[in-house]
C-alpha positions as CSV (number, residue, x, y, z in Angstrom):
1,X,20.1,-1.0,17.7
2,X,19.7,2.9,17.7
3,X,16.5,4.1,17.0
4,X,17.7,6.7,14.5
5,X,19.3,3.6,12.8
6,X,16.6,0.9,13.0
7,X,14.3,3.7,11.7
8,X,16.3,4.0,8.6
9,X,17.6,0.8,8.0
10,X,13.0,-0.4,8.0
11,X,12.9,2.8,5.7
12,X,15.9,2.5,3.6
13,X,14.6,-0.2,0.3
14,X,18.1,-1.8,0.0
15,X,17.6,-3.6,3.2
16,X,14.3,-3.9,3.5
17,X,11.9,-4.1,7.2
18,X,14.2,-5.4,9.2
19,X,12.6,-7.4,12.5
20,X,12.6,-5.3,16.4
């Protein structure tokens, strides 16, 4: 994922923190 997308997912409780 792009940095912006990864950051969005990590800060979205619906998805929760995603691994790198």
